C-alpha positions in Angstrom: -10.9 13.5 15.6 -13.8 12.6 17.8 -17.3 14.1 17.7 -19.8 13.8 20.5 -22.8 11.6 20.4 -25.6 11.4 23.0 -27.1 8.4 24.6 -29.7 8.0 27.3 -29.0 5.7 30.2 -31.3 5.5 33.3 -33.2 8.5 32.0 -30.1 10.7 31.9 -28.6 12.0 28.7 -24.8 11.4 28.5 -22.3 12.7 26.0 -19.9 10.1 24.6 -17.1 10.3 22.1 -18.0 8.9 18.6 -15.0 7.6 16.8 -17.0 7.3 13.5 -16.8 11.0 12.9 -20.5 11.0 12.1 -21.6 12.3 15.4 -25.2 12.3 16.4 -26.4 11.2 13.0 -24.7 7.9 13.3 -26.5 7.1 16.5 -29.9 8.5 15.3 -30.4 5.7 12.7 -30.1 2.9 15.2 -32.2 4.4 17.9 -35.9 4.4 18.2 -37.8 7.6 18.5 -38.4 8.7 22.1 -42.2 8.7 21.4 -42.1 5.1 20.3 -40.2 4.2 23.4 -42.8 5.9 25.6 -45.6 4.2 23.7 -44.0 0.8 24.2 -42.6 1.1 27.7 -44.6 3.7 29.5 -45.0 2.9 33.1 -47.7 5.5 33.8 -50.9 3.6 33.1 -52.0 0.2 31.9 -54.3 0.9 28.9 -56.8 -1.7 27.6 -55.4 -3.1 24.4 -56.9 -1.5 21.3 -58.6 1.3 23.2 -57.7 3.9 20.6 -59.1 1.8 17.8 -62.7 2.1 18.9 -65.1 4.3 16.9 -67.0 5.2 20.0 -65.6 8.4 21.8 -67.5 7.5 25.0 -66.0 4.1 25.1 -62.5 5.5 24.6 -63.0 8.1 27.3 -64.4 5.6 29.8 -61.6 3.2 29.2 -58.8 5.8 29.6 -60.6 7.3 32.7 -60.7 3.9 34.3 -57.0 3.2 33.5 -56.0 6.6 35.0 -58.0 6.2 38.1 -56.8 2.7 38.7 -53.1 3.5 38.2 -51.0 4.0 41.3 -47.9 4.9 39.2 -49.2 8.1 37.6 -47.5 11.4 38.7 -50.5 13.7 38.3 -54.2 13.8 38.8 -56.3 11.1 37.0 -57.8 13.8 34.7 -54.4 15.1 33.6 -52.9 11.6 33.2 -55.9 10.5 31.0 -55.9 13.7 28.9 -52.1 13.6 28.5 -52.3 10.0 27.3 -55.0 10.8 24.7 -53.3 13.9 23.5 -49.9 12.1 23.3 -51.6 9.4 21.1 -53.1 12.1 18.8 -49.9 14.0 18.5 -47.8 10.9 17.9 -50.1 9.7 15.1 -49.8 13.2 13.5 -50.7 13.4 9.9 -51.2 9.6 9.7 -54.7 10.1 11.4 -57.6 10.4 9.0 -59.9 13.3 9.6 -62.6 10.9 10.8 -60.3 9.2 13.3 -59.0 12.6 14.6 -62.6 13.8 15.0 -63.4 10.7 17.0 -60.4 11.1 19.3 -61.1 14.9 19.7 -64.7 13.9 20.7 -63.2 11.4 23.2 -61.3 14.3 24.8 -64.6 16.1 25.3 -66.2 13.0 26.7 -63.3 12.7 29.0 -63.8 16.2 30.2 -67.5 15.5 30.9 -66.6 12.2 32.7 -64.4 14.2 35.0 -67.0 16.9 35.6 -65.3 19.5 33.5 -66.6 21.8 30.7 -66.3 20.3 27.2 -64.6 22.5 24.6 -66.4 23.3 21.4 
């Protein structure tokens, strides 16, 4: 008896028969998480290496803003692309982020809003 597994090819999800009988779970162990794949192979923006490691929220915001404005591969406005990239990083790190690190990155989001002429959140 076959169960169905899923695989992605060219950005499309395909169902294939899994003879192992373990279905989706057999494939899940060998595949990377989608978020890791996005982090490693994103074609949206070229970020300066180590940008998220800085302790200066203004420096982080400036660097991400510059990357978003210079990218000709993004699909949305520079502000949205920059904010999405920062939010994605925060969410991907999840509980692994220390409170101090999360605070710095949240401040970077406010700096990003200011840099783009938007109202910072409190």
